[in-house]
C-alpha positions in Angstrom: 24.0 -19.8 -11.8 21.2 -20.4 -9.2 23.2 -23.2 -7.5 26.3 -21.0 -7.3 24.4 -18.2 -5.6 22.8 -20.7 -3.3 26.1 -22.2 -2.3 27.7 -18.8 -1.7 24.7 -17.8 0.4 25.1 -20.9 2.6 28.8 -20.3 3.0 28.2 -16.7 4.1 25.5 -17.7 6.6 27.8 -20.4 8.1 30.8 -18.0 8.2 28.7 -15.3 9.9 27.3 -17.8 12.4 30.8 -19.1 13.3 32.1 -15.5 13.7 29.1 -14.7 16.0 29.6 -17.8 18.2 33.3 -17.2 18.5 32.7 -13.9 20.2 29.9 -15.0 22.6 30.7 -14.8 26.3 29.0 -16.6 29.1 26.2 -14.6 30.5 27.1 -15.4 34.2 30.8 -14.9 33.6 32.7 -12.7 36.0 34.3 -11.1 32.9 31.0 -9.3 32.5 31.0 -8.2 36.2 34.4 -6.6 36.4 35.3 -3.4 34.6 38.6 -2.3 33.0 39.9 -5.8 32.3 42.7 -6.0 29.8 42.5 -8.4 26.9 45.1 -10.6 28.6 43.0 -10.7 31.7 39.9 -11.6 29.8 41.7 -14.4 27.9 43.2 -15.8 31.1 40.0 -15.6 33.1 38.1 -17.2 30.2 40.5 -20.1 30.1 40.2 -20.5 33.8 36.4 -20.5 33.6 36.4 -23.0 30.8 38.6 -25.4 32.8 36.6 -24.8 36.0 33.2 -25.4 34.3 34.5 -28.7 32.7 35.8 -29.9 36.1 32.5 -29.0 37.8 30.5 -30.8 35.1 32.7 -33.9 35.7 32.0 -33.7 39.4 28.3 -33.3 38.9 28.2 -36.3 36.6 30.2 -38.3 39.1 27.9 -37.2 42.0 24.7 -38.0 40.1 26.1 -41.5 39.2 26.3 -42.6 42.8 23.7 -43.3 45.5 26.3 -43.5 48.3 25.8 -40.5 50.6 29.4 -40.5 51.8 30.6 -40.5 48.2 28.2 -37.6 47.4 29.5 -35.7 50.4 33.1 -36.3 49.3 32.4 -35.1 45.8 30.7 -32.0 47.2 33.8 -31.2 49.3 35.9 -31.5 46.1 33.5 -29.2 44.3 33.8 -26.6 47.1 37.6 -26.8 47.1 37.7 -26.5 43.4 35.5 -23.4 43.5 37.7 -21.8 46.2 40.8 -22.5 44.2 39.2 -21.1 41.0 38.2 -17.9 42.8 41.8 -17.5 44.2 43.3 -18.0 40.7 41.0 -15.4 39.2 41.7 -13.0 42.1 45.5 -13.2 41.4 44.9 -11.9 37.9 43.2 -8.8 39.1 44.4 -5.5 40.4 43.2 -4.1 43.8 40.1 -2.2 42.4 39.1 -5.2 40.2 39.5 -7.5 43.2 36.9 -5.4 45.1 34.5 -5.5 42.1 35.0 -9.3 41.9 34.3 -9.7 45.6 31.1 -7.6 45.2 30.1 -9.6 42.1 30.5 -12.8 44.1 28.5 -11.4 47.1 25.7 -10.4 44.7 25.6 -13.9 43.2 25.6 -15.4 46.7 22.7 -13.2 47.8 20.7 -14.2 44.7 21.3 -17.9 45.5 20.5 -17.8 49.3 17.0 -16.3 49.5 15.6 -19.5 50.9 13.3 -20.1 48.0 13.9 -22.4 45.1 14.4 -20.5 41.8 15.3 -22.7 38.8 17.7 -22.0 36.0 15.2 -20.0 34.0 14.4 -17.9 37.0 11.0 -19.5 37.7 9.8 -20.0 41.2 9.0 -23.6 42.3 5.4 -24.5 43.0 5.9 -27.1 45.7 3.8 -26.8 48.9 6.3 -28.4 51.3 6.4 -31.7 53.1 3.7 -33.2 55.2 0.6 -31.4 54.1 -2.4 -33.6 53.3 -0.4 -36.8 52.7 -2.7 -39.6 51.6 -5.6 -37.3 50.6 -7.7 -37.8 47.6 -8.8 -34.8 45.5 -12.1 -34.6 47.3 -10.4 -34.2 50.6 -11.7 -37.5 51.9 -9.5 -40.5 51.9 -6.8 -42.3 53.8 -4.3 -40.4 55.7 -4.4 -37.3 57.9 -4.5 -33.7 56.8 -3.9 -30.8 59.1 -6.4 -28.8 57.0 -9.2 -31.2 57.9 -8.4 -31.4 61.6 
């Protein structure tokens, strides 16, 4: 009797977990930034985003695998072309009001990304001091190298 209840409990937990994950949307998805989308639009945009994210992941892997700067630049160009194409495909699925919202959503994302400071994926500010300050210094401030702070 106890094993039957245990098995049923596990089945219910797994079934509930699968149901919850099936309805999960991406946090940064444009689906969340555009109002009045129909179910067909949501489905189509979701499929486009899945394909786009897979393609971009492949490009990132390819780009990280090479040390050739020309190859990296070529892959970066492909990434930008793919992003532009993806945005155009999404835009064709939207009506005029939704296209305005989509453009505003893109602008807001662009502004967050172009503040000139490095913010990581968890929203944490980087702690680097920049290049060239106190190169060659020991912790005591005395050592080989020059430091603008000691000049």
